[in-house]
Steps between C-alpha positions, in 0.01 A plus 500: 500500500368834376643817645367855519623837627343580836385854421725785592723280718662372182535160663482202262257261661333170417129523428434251775636556851526275802259608771608389842182604680138411433329200664796262460800728561705285261394192694575616852131515585421168344745276678795515265855499642732795444701282265190427289415873482856579399472237228186664360668838476819354351295319234324824409830686478654224289194528268584863432297688761710777648241687715433403860252669726501442875432697820607514861156381618509191276807362687639378167788745456756253639374234259544744211847584623596132508346445150694776326848418627595308186366764260663827397340776709521756222276275282224489759235753603404473865191667638413499868255690718444661841149465646331827584210387719467740786726804514834344416785710642795623295747317727311176444524540122876548522538189720273300267696598197830397664350163600374447146847568359645250744239231439529536123881497511533809286622858547221656302134440422376578148146593603402581856125526550268636759278196544121483508443873525143617568366844416469620857870440561632649179553863604695401810723267299592759242574763766691283750619182326568579135777752593676223689479270200638771277798529740555125472479536125768771509719258705465236227310253717186539289494550125129575444192572715178306473158485659249216526127508566276276711278363229256310722369806690574741215387334173423846358869605535425817700849512655685458169276769342629737767861380463491581129479870588859479630807441290738309722363151439707308244303179535145409609355160585137480397229238526375404156339188363228364272227568759601851605649697212424841647869590521502533119317835510570611858877430517668364184400780268686741728800281575557458126513878465735537801709197401458332836596135528207272579510173695174301481378307806185291526527379140387168640351456842232271636223599262707422194647177634202344681175448303274520803649834611461634143131408502458679835665815364283493189183468714614796708569710192161416351326584832685834511407565137864531393462236231198410288376147554419473130871550417620193684446130569466487878591128507820549297571875502834492318467176311498683166873567546588129475526385140758377251616845392448653843610410850574169664358615836355806677834555673675491166259758358534721810877537471488566126218754539700707748827466307357665188318782678659833382690661785582186693859379529551218747228247583570347841461129549506363851483129566653241729454228238781438251265353241278808523801723454599308188144526364482872574826563317369298207183716497686834505696393192197411290355725223233761587147380570265501199368850446138386520561354846666819626214710363243280673687516832510880482129514420386265776699660779504862382315633808676294767694691766380339823695175533864395495451139385619362831 
C-alpha cells in the first residue's frame, strides 16, 4: 500500500480509505451480515489500508469498532462524522461524540467531521458548534477537525468555498471524479496552499459503475452544453480508457484518476462486496493513467460542475 501525509495533520495515511457510507454502507444496505461487513474491513486493513471513514448516521460505527479490535489503534486513522441537517444543538454534538467513541471502542477520534454541511447552515455551525468541537479537541477526544460537503445538491462546492475562508479545518471531504472535476480549481488549489488534508468521495458512484447511468449523465451534460458532443462517443463515452497500456475498466480508471490528482490524499472506497474491495485495492496500486488519457478526460469534462456522478 502507498502512504501519504494527510496535509497539516501530519497523519500517515493510506492513499485508499475504507468508506463505510455510500449506497452499500459496507454491505449493511445490501443484505450482508455484520460478520461479512467486518470481514471486508478486516481484509482491507490486512491489505495495508489504515484509514476508515464512518459516521453516526451510517450506523456502521459498531462494525468498525468490532473490526479494529485486533489491530493496533495507533496505526489506524479513524474518521467519523456528525450530521448537521437542521440546527443541530451543541448538547447533541457532545452526546453524539460520546456515542461514537463508545461504538468505535476508542478513547479518541483522529478526525471528527461536521457531516454534509450546506452553505445556509455554515455560519451557525462555526458560531455555535465549532467552539464545542474545539473544547473536545482540547480534552483529547478529537485530534483534528474536518468538514464534508453534500455533493449531490452542491456540485459546485459553494459550502467548501466558504469554509476555505476560515482556518480551523484540518481536513475536508470533497466530491471529485472523472465527470465533475470542478474541485480542481475551486477547492484543491487553495487546500494545497493551506496544507489541508483532502478526502475524496464520489470517486466511483452509479455513473462510473453502471453503463446505462453513464449514458444518461452524458446526455444530460450534452443537453446542458457542459460537454461538446463532438468530443465524445455517446454510445461508449469512456471506452477510450480501456486498452492494453491503460485501464482494465472504468472503475479502475476512476480510482487511479483521483489518486493522482494533485492535492488529494485519501480516495474513499465503499463497497459491501469483498471481490470489489480486492479489485479496488488492486487499482489504487497500479501506475498512473497514460498522460494522453488524463489530458483527454480533462478536456472533455472541463466545463462540468452540475452533476455528482450519482
